[in-house]
C-alpha positions in Angstrom: 3.5 -8.4 0.5 3.0 -9.0 -3.2 3.2 -12.8 -2.9 3.6 -15.0 0.2 4.2 -18.7 0.1 2.0 -20.4 2.6 3.1 -24.0 1.9 4.0 -26.2 -1.1 0.4 -26.0 -2.5 -0.7 -22.6 -1.4 0.3 -19.0 -1.8 -1.3 -15.6 -1.2 -1.0 -12.7 -3.7 -2.5 -9.2 -4.0 -5.5 -9.2 -6.3 -4.9 -7.5 -9.6 -7.2 -6.7 -12.5 -6.0 -9.9 -14.3 -7.6 -12.0 -11.6 -11.1 -10.6 -12.1 -12.5 -13.4 -14.2 -11.1 -16.1 -12.1 -12.3 -14.5 -8.9 -15.8 -13.8 -10.3 -16.2 -17.4 -11.3 -15.2 -18.6 -7.9 -17.7 -16.3 -6.3 -20.4 -17.3 -8.7 -19.8 -21.1 -8.2 -19.9 -20.6 -4.4 -22.5 -17.9 -4.2 -24.9 -19.8 -1.9 -22.3 -20.9 0.7 -20.7 -17.4 0.8 -23.9 -15.4 0.9 -25.0 -17.3 4.0 -22.7 -15.1 6.0 -21.6 -12.2 3.7 -23.4 -9.7 1.6 -21.0 -9.2 -1.3 -22.2 -12.2 -3.4 -25.6 -10.4 -3.7 -23.8 -7.3 -5.0 -21.6 -9.2 -7.5 -23.5 -9.8 -10.7 -20.9 -9.7 -13.4 -17.1 -9.7 -13.9 -17.1 -5.9 -13.9 -18.3 -5.9 -10.3 -15.3 -8.0 -9.3 -13.0 -5.8 -11.4 -14.3 -2.7 -9.5 -13.8 -4.4 -6.2 -10.2 -5.2 -7.1 -9.7 -1.6 -8.3 -10.9 -0.3 -4.9 -8.6 -2.7 -3.1 -5.6 -1.6 -5.1 -6.4 2.1 -4.3 -6.5 1.2 -0.6 -3.2 -0.6 -1.0 -1.7 2.5 -2.6 -3.1 4.6 0.2 -1.5 2.2 2.8 -5.0 1.4 4.2 -5.3 -2.3 3.8 -5.9 -4.5 0.7 -7.4 -7.8 -0.4 -5.4 -10.8 -1.7 -6.3 -14.0 -3.4 -5.5 -17.4 -1.9 -4.3 -19.9 -4.5 -4.3 -23.6 -3.9 -2.7 -25.9 -6.5 -2.7 -22.9 -8.9 -6.5 -22.3 -8.6 -7.9 -19.3 -6.8 -9.6 -20.7 -3.6 -10.7 -17.6 -1.8 -9.7 -14.2 -0.6 -8.2 -12.6 2.5 -7.7 -9.0 3.4 -6.8 -6.3 5.8 -10.1 -4.4 6.0 -8.2 -1.2 6.9 -5.2 -0.2 9.0 -5.4 2.2 11.9 -1.7 3.2 12.0 -2.2 5.5 15.0 -3.6 2.6 17.1 -1.4 0.0 15.4 -4.4 -2.2 14.6 -6.0 -4.0 11.7 -8.9 -6.4 11.1 -8.6 -9.4 8.8 -11.6 -10.5 6.7 -11.8 -13.7 4.6 -13.9 -16.2 2.6 -13.3 -19.4 0.7 -14.9 -21.0 -2.3 -17.1 -24.0 -1.2 -15.0 -26.6 -2.9 -11.9 -25.5 -1.0 -13.3 -25.7 2.5 -12.0 -28.2 5.1 -8.4 -28.2 3.8 -7.0 -25.8 6.4 -6.3 -23.2 3.8 -7.9 -20.3 5.6 -6.2 -21.1 8.9 -2.9 -21.1 7.1 -3.6 -18.0 5.2 -4.7 -16.2 8.4 -1.5 -17.3 10.1 0.5 -15.8 7.2 -1.5 -12.6 7.4 -1.1 -12.3 11.1 2.7 -12.8 10.8 2.8 -10.1 8.1 0.8 -7.7 10.3 3.1 -8.2 13.3 6.5 -8.6 11.7 6.4 -6.6 8.5 3.8 -3.9 9.3 4.8 -3.8 13.0 1.2 -3.5 14.1 0.3 -4.1 17.8 -3.1 -5.8 17.4 -5.0 -7.9 14.8 -8.8 -8.4 15.1 -11.1 -10.9 13.4 -14.9 -10.6 13.5 -17.4 -13.2 12.5 -21.1 -13.8 12.7 -21.9 -15.5 15.9 -23.5 -18.5 14.1 -20.6 -18.9 11.6 -18.9 -21.7 13.5 -16.4 -22.4 10.7 -15.2 -18.8 10.5 -15.0 -18.4 14.3 -12.9 -21.6 14.6 -10.0 -19.9 12.7 -9.2 -17.1 15.3 -9.8 -19.6 18.1 -7.3 -22.0 16.5 -4.7 -19.2 16.1 -4.9 -18.2 19.8 -7.0 -15.1 19.5 -9.1 -14.0 22.5 -12.8 -13.5 22.2 -13.2 -9.9 23.2 -16.9 -9.5 23.0 -20.1 -9.9 21.0 -21.7 -7.0 19.2 -25.4 -7.6 19.2 -27.4 -6.9 16.0 -24.1 -5.9 14.3 -25.5 -6.3 10.7 -28.6 -7.1 8.8 -28.3 -9.9 6.3 -31.2 -11.5 4.4 -33.8 -9.9 6.6 -32.3 -11.0 9.9 -30.0 -9.3 12.3 -26.7 -11.1 13.1 -24.5 -10.7 16.2 -20.8 -10.4 15.6 -18.1 -12.1 17.7 -14.9 -10.0 17.9 -11.6 -11.7 18.5 -8.3 -10.0 19.1 -4.6 -10.9 19.3 -1.8 -8.7 20.5 1.6 -8.7 19.0 3.3 -9.9 22.2 0.8 -12.7 22.5 1.7 -13.8 19.0 5.4 -13.6 19.7 5.0 -15.6 22.9 3.0 -18.3 20.9 5.8 -18.4 18.3 8.5 -18.8 21.0 6.6 -21.8 22.5 6.1 -23.6 19.2 
């Protein structure tokens, strides 16, 4: 998936080196809202950090082990979504995502996740997609719930972020469940 049209205003495309400046400025302008739930803004201090992230993502893509893509809304980068890795033997992947603060509340991430889920099941022929989110991150948790994922459990003290331990809620969706949803809609 090099570029996927989500709707008239939105598309997803694999991040490339040429996107580093634009992506860095989005992270920098949304640093406080993103860092509330994710660690990477504290590790992203300059464009070169973003460029290195994109380079690692492209290597993972070349190794068939996931990748990150940008989400563009009205020709502006709005956020990022990715397959955090692909377990080909188990037929499973996990989706991660974040949005710039000025793009929240537009349904962009739900639509982007729906596109990624379809890609995982139809094109990659995976059996299961997972999404994990901090227990307190209600906005992020609403996305898999909207898309029909099942809450499979809570991992207590999953990660330490800003001197506190966060629980992680894990959601899962099986390929057949997705196909059944699509047949009913």
